[in-house]
Backbone bond lengths (Angstrom), bond angles and torsions (degrees), N, CA, C in turn:
res aa  C-N    CA-C-N  psi(-1)  N-CA   C-N-CA  omega(-1)  CA-C   N-CA-C  phi
1 M - - - 1.462 - - 1.525 109.91 -
2 K 1.334 116.02 143.72 1.458 120.50 -176.82 1.531 111.86 -100.49
3 C 1.337 113.63 155.41 1.458 121.19 177.10 1.527 109.68 -65.42
4 R 1.327 115.99 132.63 1.470 121.02 -178.35 1.537 111.69 -65.27
5 K 1.349 117.02 -26.51 1.460 120.23 -174.67 1.525 113.62 -90.88
6 C 1.350 116.64 -43.02 1.463 118.03 -172.04 1.531 114.31 -122.75
7 G 1.323 118.42 -11.67 1.447 120.76 177.49 1.509 115.36 90.84
8 R 1.357 117.67 -4.01 1.465 119.86 176.44 1.528 109.66 -71.03
9 R 1.343 115.36 174.38 1.456 119.91 178.96 1.529 109.92 -65.83
10 A 1.301 117.29 128.44 1.469 121.43 -177.92 1.521 110.82 -79.99
11 V 1.341 115.85 142.03 1.460 121.68 175.24 1.530 110.51 -116.64
12 A 1.312 116.69 -13.51 1.463 121.67 -179.34 1.524 109.78 -121.65
13 I 1.318 116.78 117.30 1.455 122.02 176.83 1.525 107.29 -107.10
14 L 1.321 116.53 105.09 1.467 121.91 -173.54 1.522 109.60 -105.85
15 K 1.331 116.19 89.38 1.460 121.19 -175.47 1.524 112.59 -64.07
16 A 1.328 117.27 -32.10 1.460 120.58 -178.77 1.529 111.30 -63.84
17 Y 1.340 116.21 -25.27 1.460 120.74 -178.91 1.531 112.25 -110.68
18 G 1.330 116.97 -4.63 1.458 119.79 -176.33 1.511 111.31 64.68
19 L 1.343 115.98 37.22 1.462 121.20 -175.05 1.520 112.04 -124.38
20 S 1.315 115.52 150.41 1.461 122.25 168.62 1.524 106.11 -131.52
21 L 1.350 116.63 129.62 1.462 120.76 -174.30 1.519 111.35 -133.02
22 C 1.323 116.10 150.59 1.457 121.87 177.27 1.529 109.60 -87.40
23 E 1.339 116.28 175.58 1.465 120.08 -176.70 1.531 112.34 -69.54
24 R 1.312 118.35 -17.21 1.465 120.55 176.76 1.524 111.78 -84.26
25 C 1.310 116.57 -36.31 1.465 120.41 -175.65 1.529 112.81 -88.03
26 Y 1.339 116.78 -25.52 1.463 118.80 -176.27 1.528 114.57 -62.36
27 P 1.347 120.29 -45.75 1.468 119.47 -179.35 1.530 113.18 -56.88
28 E 1.325 117.21 -38.05 1.465 120.56 178.23 1.527 110.26 -64.78
29 F 1.330 116.22 -42.46 1.466 120.88 176.96 1.529 110.16 -59.84
30 Y 1.325 116.71 -44.51 1.460 122.04 -178.08 1.530 110.94 -62.64
31 L 1.324 116.47 -47.46 1.466 120.11 179.25 1.523 111.15 -60.37
32 N 1.311 116.75 -42.36 1.466 120.20 -179.92 1.529 111.50 -66.52
33 L 1.341 116.41 -34.18 1.459 120.68 178.02 1.523 110.89 -62.86
34 V 1.340 116.69 -47.04 1.466 120.76 179.67 1.528 110.71 -68.65
35 K 1.324 116.17 -42.23 1.471 120.62 179.71 1.531 110.85 -59.99
36 R 1.324 116.71 -41.47 1.465 121.18 179.63 1.519 111.34 -64.79
37 S 1.337 116.26 -42.21 1.460 120.35 179.70 1.522 111.50 -63.32
38 I 1.335 116.17 -44.34 1.465 120.72 -179.63 1.521 110.62 -59.97
39 K 1.327 116.40 -42.17 1.458 120.71 -179.43 1.531 111.51 -72.50
40 R 1.329 117.20 -45.33 1.467 121.63 -175.72 1.522 112.11 -61.82
41 Y 1.338 116.78 -42.09 1.464 120.64 -174.60 1.528 113.94 -103.14
42 G 1.326 116.97 3.33 1.464 119.22 -179.44 1.517 111.93 61.27
43 I 1.311 116.89 40.28 1.466 121.51 -174.25 1.517 111.71 -66.02
44 L 1.314 117.68 -39.25 1.460 122.29 176.76 1.526 109.16 -127.33
45 K 1.325 115.02 144.99 1.454 120.49 -178.35 1.526 110.37 -113.81
46 P 1.344 117.27 154.43 1.467 120.82 -178.66 1.532 112.15 -57.93
47 K 1.329 115.52 140.33 1.470 123.76 173.45 1.532 114.54 67.96
48 E 1.327 117.74 12.64 1.457 118.82 174.96 1.528 110.12 -73.42
49 K 1.325 116.02 143.08 1.460 121.08 174.06 1.522 106.90 -86.55
50 I 1.336 115.81 110.92 1.462 122.33 -169.97 1.527 112.04 -99.98
51 L 1.322 115.62 134.61 1.466 122.47 171.83 1.525 107.20 -115.18
52 A 1.328 116.65 114.08 1.467 121.18 -178.71 1.519 109.27 -95.82
53 A 1.331 116.55 113.83 1.460 121.51 178.92 1.526 109.01 -80.42
54 V 1.324 116.32 123.48 1.461 120.84 -178.05 1.518 110.59 -126.44
55 S 1.323 114.98 148.07 1.465 120.64 -178.12 1.521 112.74 -113.05
56 G 1.329 116.77 -12.75 1.464 120.90 -173.99 1.511 112.08 98.70
57 G 1.346 117.04 -10.51 1.453 121.19 178.24 1.521 112.38 -79.87
58 K 1.320 116.30 173.68 1.465 121.59 -174.54 1.523 113.17 -63.11
59 D 1.339 117.29 -37.42 1.463 120.48 -173.38 1.529 112.27 -69.79
60 S 1.322 117.10 -51.54 1.465 119.35 -179.51 1.525 111.19 -70.33
61 S 1.335 117.48 -30.08 1.467 119.98 176.43 1.524 110.43 -67.43
62 A 1.331 116.64 -41.10 1.462 120.97 176.53 1.530 109.84 -62.62
63 M 1.332 116.82 -42.74 1.463 121.15 179.65 1.515 111.19 -59.08
64 A 1.346 117.35 -48.44 1.459 120.68 -178.22 1.525 111.33 -62.18
65 N 1.328 116.05 -42.85 1.470 119.88 -179.22 1.518 111.93 -63.91
66 V 1.325 116.92 -43.76 1.458 119.75 -176.95 1.524 111.10 -71.10
67 L 1.328 118.42 -35.17 1.468 120.58 176.28 1.527 110.44 -62.10
68 K 1.330 115.68 -40.56 1.461 120.02 177.67 1.523 110.65 -63.23
69 K 1.342 117.31 -45.09 1.459 120.75 -178.92 1.527 112.41 -67.55
70 L 1.319 116.45 -26.72 1.465 120.06 178.18 1.524 112.24 -83.95
71 G 1.337 116.73 0.03 1.461 120.72 173.18 1.521 116.04 92.44
72 Y 1.322 118.61 12.10 1.465 120.32 179.96 1.525 110.31 -82.01
73 E 1.326 116.13 145.06 1.453 121.90 173.99 1.526 108.09 -100.09
74 F 1.318 116.38 132.10 1.460 120.03 -176.41 1.517 110.09 -162.09
75 E 1.320 115.39 169.99 1.460 122.59 171.70 1.524 107.98 -121.10
76 L 1.325 115.26 158.41 1.462 121.12 178.88 1.526 110.41 -97.89
77 L 1.319 115.70 150.90 1.460 121.93 171.75 1.528 108.25 -128.24
78 Y 1.335 114.97 122.79 1.463 120.13 173.89 1.519 108.36 -116.12
79 I 1.333 117.18 128.84 1.458 122.18 178.66 1.522 108.42 -105.08
80 D 1.332 115.93 114.83 1.460 121.25 177.23 1.523 107.90 -81.19
81 L 1.319 116.40 107.87 1.453 122.32 -176.05 1.530 113.51 -85.69
82 G 1.329 116.16 -4.07 1.457 119.68 178.55 1.512 114.05 71.02
83 I 1.340 116.47 40.89 1.470 120.97 179.74 1.533 108.73 -101.13
84 D 1.307 116.00 65.34 1.462 123.06 173.68 1.535 112.55 45.85
85 H 1.338 116.83 -133.75 1.468 121.31 -175.22 1.519 111.98 -65.69
86 Y 1.307 117.22 -30.17 1.467 120.59 -179.25 1.519 111.15 -59.18
87 S 1.327 117.81 -44.64 1.462 120.89 -178.59 1.521 111.91 -67.95
88 S 1.315 117.83 -39.81 1.465 120.07 179.73 1.526 111.22 -67.68
89 E 1.324 117.01 -37.87 1.467 121.03 177.02 1.523 110.84 -68.09
90 S 1.321 116.81 -38.85 1.464 121.17 178.76 1.530 110.69 -65.16
91 E 1.326 116.27 -42.01 1.473 119.98 179.22 1.519 111.13 -64.43
92 R 1.332 116.26 -39.16 1.465 119.88 176.91 1.527 111.01 -58.67
93 A 1.333 116.20 -44.69 1.459 120.45 179.60 1.534 111.24 -64.21
94 V 1.329 116.60 -39.37 1.469 120.69 179.88 1.525 110.68 -64.88
95 M 1.328 117.10 -40.49 1.460 120.13 179.10 1.529 111.22 -64.76
96 E 1.326 116.72 -39.61 1.464 120.25 176.67 1.524 110.69 -65.56
97 L 1.320 115.93 -40.19 1.466 120.98 177.63 1.520 110.68 -60.90
98 A 1.334 116.65 -48.13 1.462 121.31 -178.76 1.521 111.25 -58.98
99 E 1.336 115.74 -40.70 1.460 120.05 179.32 1.523 111.10 -68.55
100 S 1.326 116.92 -38.22 1.466 120.30 -176.42 1.531 112.44 -68.21
101 I 1.341 117.54 -28.84 1.463 120.25 -178.99 1.533 111.80 -109.48
102 D 1.346 115.95 2.30 1.465 122.28 176.73 1.537 111.61 56.96
103 V 1.323 114.94 57.55 1.464 121.80 -179.77 1.525 109.07 -129.80
104 N 1.322 117.06 140.55 1.460 121.68 178.84 1.521 110.81 -67.79
105 V 1.343 116.12 139.45 1.458 120.30 179.32 1.527 109.83 -119.83
106 N 1.325 115.67 133.08 1.460 123.02 176.24 1.521 108.22 -104.93
107 V 1.317 117.24 137.18 1.456 121.72 -179.71 1.525 109.32 -121.13
108 V 1.326 116.16 126.96 1.459 122.36 174.37 1.523 107.34 -119.74
109 R 1.316 116.12 129.96 1.465 120.88 -177.91 1.526 110.00 -104.20
110 L 1.314 116.13 127.16 1.459 121.14 -177.93 1.523 111.44 -60.31
111 E 1.326 117.39 -30.09 1.460 120.52 -179.42 1.527 111.94 -62.39
112 E 1.347 117.27 -19.71 1.459 120.58 175.93 1.524 111.02 -64.61
113 Y 1.331 116.49 -19.83 1.465 121.94 178.51 1.533 111.65 -95.75
114 G 1.323 116.66 4.67 1.460 120.54 173.98 1.509 117.06 100.21
115 F 1.330 118.25 3.99 1.467 120.35 178.86 1.522 109.77 -161.88
116 T 1.320 115.98 170.48 1.461 122.21 175.12 1.523 108.18 -131.47
117 V 1.325 116.80 169.21 1.457 120.36 177.33 1.527 110.61 -65.38
118 S 1.343 117.18 -32.39 1.466 119.87 175.86 1.526 110.85 -63.83
119 D 1.342 116.79 -36.17 1.472 120.20 176.02 1.523 110.38 -62.66
120 V 1.339 115.35 -41.29 1.465 120.06 178.96 1.522 109.51 -60.48
121 R 1.311 115.69 -43.97 1.465 121.59 -178.85 1.525 111.23 -60.50
122 K 1.335 115.94 -41.13 1.461 120.53 -173.50 1.530 113.39 -82.71
123 R 1.337 117.03 -33.44 1.457 119.21 -167.14 1.525 116.02 -112.41
124 L 1.319 117.77 -23.38 1.456 119.09 -174.84 1.525 112.00 -109.16
125 R 1.299 115.77 145.91 1.470 120.84 177.35 1.528 109.12 -92.84
126 R 1.316 116.24 71.18 1.457 120.89 176.22 1.515 108.23 -151.44
127 K 1.308 116.76 162.46 1.453 120.28 -178.28 1.519 111.17 -66.19
128 T 1.320 115.76 128.60 1.456 120.85 -177.67 1.525 111.65 -60.57
129 C 1.342 117.23 -42.54 1.463 120.68 -177.04 1.526 111.62 -64.65
130 S 1.320 117.07 -33.96 1.458 120.35 177.64 1.522 110.66 -63.69
131 A 1.340 116.85 -45.08 1.461 121.68 178.59 1.524 110.74 -65.72
132 C 1.325 116.35 -39.76 1.468 121.42 179.96 1.529 110.29 -62.82
133 G 1.322 116.63 -46.67 1.463 120.94 179.27 1.512 111.89 -62.91
134 T 1.336 116.60 -40.82 1.464 121.03 178.01 1.522 110.38 -60.00
135 A 1.329 116.27 -46.39 1.462 121.10 -178.58 1.524 111.97 -64.46
136 K 1.321 116.81 -44.67 1.470 119.77 -178.30 1.526 111.80 -64.73
137 R 1.317 116.93 -44.79 1.468 119.49 -179.93 1.530 111.24 -62.48
138 Y 1.321 115.87 -42.44 1.461 121.30 -179.43 1.527 110.95 -62.35
139 I 1.334 116.24 -51.73 1.463 120.92 -176.22 1.519 111.44 -66.77
140 M 1.339 118.02 -43.03 1.467 120.51 178.88 1.525 111.14 -57.19
141 N 1.322 115.68 -49.68 1.459 119.66 -176.50 1.520 111.50 -65.89
142 R 1.319 116.95 -45.83 1.463 119.80 -177.10 1.522 111.47 -66.98
143 F 1.332 117.10 -43.80 1.461 120.34 179.42 1.526 110.66 -61.87
144 A 1.329 116.26 -45.69 1.464 120.48 -178.87 1.529 110.95 -61.54
145 R 1.316 117.39 -45.76 1.470 120.67 -178.32 1.528 111.46 -65.78
146 E 1.320 116.72 -46.29 1.459 120.39 -176.17 1.518 112.97 -70.55
147 N 1.332 117.06 -16.91 1.470 120.23 179.59 1.524 113.09 -110.90
148 G 1.312 116.72 15.33 1.459 121.33 170.69 1.512 117.12 75.83
149 F 1.332 118.06 23.27 1.468 120.21 177.40 1.530 109.84 -83.91
150 D 1.316 115.61 145.28 1.464 120.88 -178.69 1.523 112.77 -89.48
151 I 1.330 115.99 -26.62 1.467 119.09 -175.38 1.525 110.71 -154.68
152 I 1.335 115.36 148.70 1.460 122.59 176.75 1.525 107.77 -111.31
153 T 1.319 117.06 129.27 1.462 120.02 175.46 1.526 109.36 -106.97
154 T 1.322 115.63 141.76 1.467 121.53 178.29 1.526 109.47 -126.61
155 G 1.328 115.63 162.26 1.463 120.64 -175.60 1.509 114.57 -93.62
156 H 1.336 117.82 31.08 1.459 120.16 179.37 1.533 110.63 -61.85
157 T 1.321 115.56 137.52 1.459 121.79 -178.48 1.525 110.67 -104.29
158 V 1.318 115.57 175.01 1.461 120.47 179.54 1.527 110.88 -61.27
159 E 1.343 117.76 -37.32 1.475 120.12 178.65 1.527 111.26 -67.21
160 D 1.332 116.47 -39.09 1.465 120.17 177.08 1.519 110.59 -57.49
161 I 1.323 114.96 -48.99 1.456 120.70 -174.29 1.528 111.27 -66.08
162 V 1.333 117.14 -46.26 1.465 120.05 -178.96 1.527 110.99 -65.55
163 S 1.339 117.72 -44.19 1.467 120.48 -178.76 1.525 111.20 -66.96
164 F 1.338 118.11 -40.14 1.464 120.99 177.52 1.530 110.30 -63.30
165 Y 1.318 115.30 -41.73 1.467 119.67 -178.30 1.531 110.68 -63.35
166 L 1.317 116.52 -50.60 1.461 120.46 -178.73 1.527 111.54 -61.55
167 K 1.312 116.59 -42.22 1.459 121.18 179.97 1.526 111.27 -61.74
168 N 1.333 117.20 -45.26 1.458 120.71 -176.62 1.521 112.61 -74.23
169 V 1.320 117.04 -37.16 1.456 119.34 176.60 1.532 109.41 -65.10
170 A 1.341 116.38 -42.24 1.460 120.26 179.17 1.528 111.16 -63.74
171 G 1.340 116.17 -28.40 1.451 120.48 179.53 1.510 113.80 -91.69
172 G 1.339 117.17 7.54 1.456 120.76 178.58 1.511 114.55 77.37
173 M 1.348 116.87 19.41 1.468 120.77 -178.55 1.519 110.49 -112.43
174 R 1.314 116.69 59.89 1.459 120.95 -176.65 1.529 112.42 -64.34
175 L 1.324 118.45 -36.15 1.458 120.55 -179.72 1.518 110.53 -60.56
176 W 1.346 115.89 -41.25 1.458 119.13 177.32 1.526 110.55 -64.90
177 A 1.330 116.45 -41.05 1.464 120.29 -179.04 1.521 111.03 -62.14
178 E 1.334 116.93 -32.04 1.463 120.10 -177.20 1.529 112.89 -69.29
179 K 1.338 117.22 -8.95 1.460 120.48 177.73 1.519 111.94 -79.66
180 L 1.322 117.64 -7.10 1.454 121.82 -175.87 1.522 112.56 -88.34
181 L 1.317 116.74 47.77 1.458 122.79 177.82 1.521 109.73 -96.36
182 P 1.326 118.85 166.55 1.468 119.92 -178.48 1.524 113.31 -62.47
183 R 1.342 116.33 -28.01 1.460 120.53 176.94 1.522 108.51 -146.41
184 N 1.323 115.99 132.66 1.458 121.60 177.11 1.519 109.62 -118.14
185 E 1.315 115.47 115.86 1.455 120.20 179.33 1.530 110.38 -77.60
186 P 1.331 117.74 150.41 1.466 120.42 179.49 1.524 111.30 -68.68
187 F 1.322 115.53 141.09 1.458 120.81 177.40 1.524 110.93 -103.55
188 D 1.346 115.50 3.39 1.458 121.19 178.79 1.522 108.31 -155.31
189 E 1.330 116.66 157.03 1.465 120.69 -176.41 1.530 113.04 -66.12
190 K 1.323 117.39 -17.53 1.459 119.71 178.73 1.525 112.81 -90.44
191 I 1.296 116.71 -2.60 1.460 121.12 179.27 1.525 110.36 -101.90
192 V 1.337 115.89 135.60 1.463 121.88 176.15 1.531 107.98 -99.86
193 A 1.316 116.36 139.69 1.468 121.41 -179.54 1.534 110.61 -58.31
194 R 1.329 115.80 148.73 1.475 122.09 177.98 1.519 109.49 -119.45
195 A 1.327 116.38 146.90 1.462 120.36 179.66 1.518 110.59 -142.20
196 K 1.329 114.94 149.80 1.464 122.04 179.82 1.534 108.82 -125.05
197 P 1.314 117.51 86.81 1.478 120.55 -178.74 1.523 113.98 -60.00
198 L 1.343 117.35 -23.80 1.472 121.27 -178.85 1.521 111.42 -97.12
199 F 1.313 116.47 26.33 1.455 124.36 -177.09 1.523 113.16 -49.40
200 E 1.313 117.95 -37.88 1.473 121.75 -177.76 1.524 113.19 -107.18
201 V 1.322 117.18 14.77 1.466 120.84 -175.04 1.527 110.34 -108.75
202 S 1.330 116.18 140.36 1.465 120.64 -178.57 1.524 111.40 -93.03
203 E 1.327 115.93 164.45 1.458 121.06 177.47 1.529 111.05 -61.94
204 K 1.314 116.45 -38.72 1.461 120.41 178.77 1.526 110.63 -62.70
205 E 1.320 116.46 -42.12 1.464 120.44 179.73 1.524 111.22 -65.50
206 N 1.337 117.24 -36.30 1.465 120.61 175.73 1.522 111.24 -66.39
207 M 1.319 116.24 -44.06 1.461 119.81 -179.85 1.525 111.56 -61.14
208 L 1.316 116.68 -44.51 1.464 119.94 177.31 1.525 111.12 -59.02
209 Y 1.311 115.66 -41.32 1.472 120.34 -177.48 1.527 111.69 -65.56
210 V 1.343 118.07 -48.13 1.460 119.68 -177.67 1.526 111.39 -67.81
211 L 1.341 117.64 -32.75 1.458 119.87 179.05 1.524 111.15 -72.15
212 I 1.314 116.56 -45.64 1.470 120.25 -178.90 1.520 111.50 -65.47
213 E 1.333 116.50 -39.55 1.476 121.55 -177.38 1.522 113.01 -90.40
214 S 1.336 117.63 1.11 1.473 122.85 -179.93 1.530 111.82 53.92
215 I 1.312 116.36 47.73 1.464 122.46 179.70 1.528 109.11 -85.20
216 P 1.335 118.38 131.32 1.466 120.68 -179.66 1.528 112.28 -60.90
217 F 1.314 116.60 133.44 1.466 122.43 174.37 1.517 107.89 -163.80
218 T 1.321 116.68 162.84 1.461 119.90 175.01 1.522 109.93 -105.95
219 P 1.329 117.50 133.96 1.468 120.73 177.64 1.532 112.12 -82.73
220 M 1.340 117.08 -2.59 1.463 120.54 -178.13 1.522 111.61 -64.78
221 E 1.307 116.22 139.80 1.457 121.89 174.03 1.523 108.65 -98.85
222 C 1.314 116.44 147.68 1.460 120.33 177.71 1.530 109.41 -59.23
223 P 1.339 117.88 128.60 1.469 119.98 -178.56 1.526 113.33 -65.72
224 Y 1.335 117.09 -15.90 1.462 120.82 -179.37 1.524 112.78 -99.64
225 A 1.308 116.44 1.12 1.470 119.62 -177.34 1.528 110.39 -64.14
226 P 1.329 117.15 133.48 1.464 120.39 179.77 1.525 111.47 -78.41
227 N 1.305 116.34 172.44 1.461 120.56 175.33 1.534 108.87 -65.72
228 P 1.332 117.97 118.29 1.470 120.73 -175.24 1.529 112.75 -76.78
229 E 1.327 116.43 69.05 1.468 120.12 -174.08 1.522 112.76 -60.52
230 W 1.338 116.77 -45.74 1.466 119.32 -176.92 1.528 111.36 -68.00
231 K 1.314 115.88 -35.74 1.461 118.05 178.70 1.526 110.55 -69.05
232 E 1.322 116.63 -35.23 1.457 119.80 177.44 1.531 111.07 -64.71
233 I 1.322 116.17 -33.75 1.468 120.30 175.51 1.531 109.85 -63.36
234 V 1.333 115.22 -43.37 1.474 120.00 179.05 1.525 110.41 -63.99
235 Y 1.345 117.53 -42.14 1.470 121.20 177.34 1.526 110.87 -57.22
236 E 1.343 115.82 -43.98 1.458 120.18 -177.01 1.527 111.03 -66.57
237 I 1.325 116.82 -41.80 1.475 119.40 177.45 1.515 110.11 -63.29
238 E 1.339 116.04 -43.22 1.459 120.56 -179.79 1.525 111.03 -63.23
239 R 1.328 116.32 -36.91 1.468 120.02 178.87 1.522 110.44 -62.86
240 R 1.341 115.66 -40.42 1.464 120.17 -177.92 1.524 112.23 -79.21
241 K 1.331 114.90 -32.00 1.463 118.96 -178.13 1.528 109.66 -135.88
242 P 1.318 118.31 84.10 1.462 121.69 -178.68 1.535 111.80 -55.84
243 G 1.340 115.18 134.08 1.460 120.42 -179.60 1.515 113.16 97.65
244 F 1.351 116.85 -6.86 1.466 120.18 -178.60 1.526 111.75 -56.59
245 S 1.349 117.17 -49.18 1.466 121.14 -173.98 1.521 112.00 -62.01
246 K 1.324 116.22 -44.47 1.464 119.75 -178.79 1.529 111.13 -66.22
247 N 1.311 116.92 -38.82 1.470 119.59 177.36 1.528 111.16 -68.52
248 F 1.328 116.38 -36.02 1.460 120.98 -178.61 1.526 111.42 -62.68
249 I 1.343 116.49 -48.76 1.465 118.62 -175.32 1.525 112.53 -67.97
250 R 1.329 116.70 -25.56 1.467 117.89 178.06 1.520 111.32 -66.54
251 G 1.344 115.48 -21.88 1.453 119.75 177.13 1.518 112.94 -78.81
252 L 1.345 116.96 -8.15 1.457 120.62 179.58 1.527 112.92 -86.09
253 I 1.306 116.92 -13.08 1.464 120.75 -171.04 1.519 112.75 -61.24
254 S 1.313 117.39 -30.86 1.457 119.73 -177.80 1.525 112.84 -80.17
255 E 1.354 116.59 -7.56 1.455 119.23 -179.61 1.523 110.50 -67.91
256 K 1.330 117.31 143.17 1.458 122.03 179.75 1.519 109.88 -131.48
257 E 1.328 115.54 147.39 1.451 121.28 177.03 1.521 109.57 -94.55
258 E 1.310 115.74 143.78 1.455 120.31 174.76 1.524 108.60 -134.80
259 F 1.324 115.81 132.89 1.448 120.88 -179.48 1.523 108.01 -126.72
260 D 1.348 116.77 121.03 1.455 121.06 -177.56 1.520 111.65 -71.42
261 H 1.322 117.41 -40.58 1.451 120.46 179.76 1.522 109.34 -155.98
262 V 1.333 115.70 166.25 1.452 121.78 -176.15 1.519 109.46 -122.84
263 K 1.328 116.20 140.32 1.453 121.88 174.15 1.522 109.38 -118.19
264 Y 1.326 115.43 159.56 1.458 121.00 176.70 1.521 109.28 -124.93
265 C 1.324 116.39 139.30 1.457 121.56 178.89 1.525 110.10 -59.64
266 R 1.312 117.84 131.03 1.464 120.35 -177.19 1.525 112.53 -76.14
267 L 1.342 117.11 -7.35 1.460 120.32 177.66 1.531 112.99 -97.21
268 C 1.345 116.31 -45.55 1.468 119.18 -175.75 1.523 113.80 -116.19
269 G 1.347 116.84 -13.80 1.460 119.44 177.68 1.504 115.86 85.75
270 E 1.356 118.28 2.86 1.461 120.34 -179.98 1.533 110.49 -80.82
271 I 1.342 115.08 165.51 1.458 121.84 -179.86 1.533 110.94 -64.20
272 T 1.344 116.42 138.37 1.458 121.44 176.53 1.518 108.88 -159.75
273 N 1.318 116.85 170.71 1.461 120.37 173.42 1.529 110.58 -110.20
274 R 1.350 115.03 12.22 1.456 121.50 178.41 1.527 109.10 -131.41
275 D 1.340 116.69 177.48 1.458 120.03 177.36 1.524 111.44 -68.64
276 I 1.330 116.34 -37.07 1.464 122.14 178.16 1.527 107.84 -123.21
277 C 1.327 116.93 128.50 1.469 120.10 -176.45 1.524 111.49 -69.70
278 S 1.310 116.38 161.58 1.466 122.04 -177.66 1.520 112.16 -60.18
279 F 1.348 116.66 -35.77 1.454 119.87 -178.48 1.520 111.34 -66.95
280 C 1.332 116.78 -44.41 1.461 120.16 179.44 1.526 111.11 -65.61
281 K 1.325 117.23 -36.95 1.461 119.84 175.62 1.516 110.72 -61.94
282 L 1.346 115.57 -37.39 1.462 120.65 177.49 1.522 110.11 -65.19
283 R 1.339 117.05 -44.26 1.462 121.53 179.20 1.530 111.36 -62.57
284 M 1.307 116.83 -37.38 1.470 121.32 -177.80 1.521 112.26 -65.67
285 S 1.332 117.32 -13.46 1.446 120.99 -178.93 1.538 112.00 -80.34
286 F 1.353 115.88 -7.71 1.457 119.36 -176.13 1.524 111.08 -116.86
């Protein structure tokens, strides 16, 4: 198949757009896709101090690279979760990424708080991913606020957003699902805004971009990652109906969050809906 733009051999077959592109034309398409999303949804605002959370995987690495190419100034944040070889390999990839785009990288180690995700796996009877998510959200928000950042960007993809939404709605947690918008403004002074520059971008599109542009990333999967059942459902729907995921998330834009009141953890002072936040409860287990 030939590239729709220049006639060279195509390497990217994008059924959702009815396009086929070569390795020269695809990066330009990708940059324009992210640039359009940022502008359309107001994902990033002028002069914001941006903290880009990266894991070393293809999605967050693609996000950091494209933000740099689009002219944004930002710093990276890598959270070492203490997951044996996976964490050390991920950190290596993040350091290579930071060097390749000439951006400062900040590293926070979960063990500084008295435990690691591997400790959770070995000692506690709770889902590892739940503890991991709690730790990452806590550290990202606190680090960003204490260091004067205006917004945190993450590498969530269209599949992430659709699968999270369906899972939470099916579980009766619609309020949580409504947080999966391209940009979430803070509802309290202790909360830092969150943004998803790759809101309309798929995992396949990210993979093509990092491979074509030779962007550093690790292909390793977290050894504790569960079977992604909901994401597999999204893959199957997308296979049968290309463009479903992108059309689905555009319907989320009108969703709004409402919070009746705010509580603060009596141990650390961070935002919570209980007397003691989930992170502090996790710390108390060690």
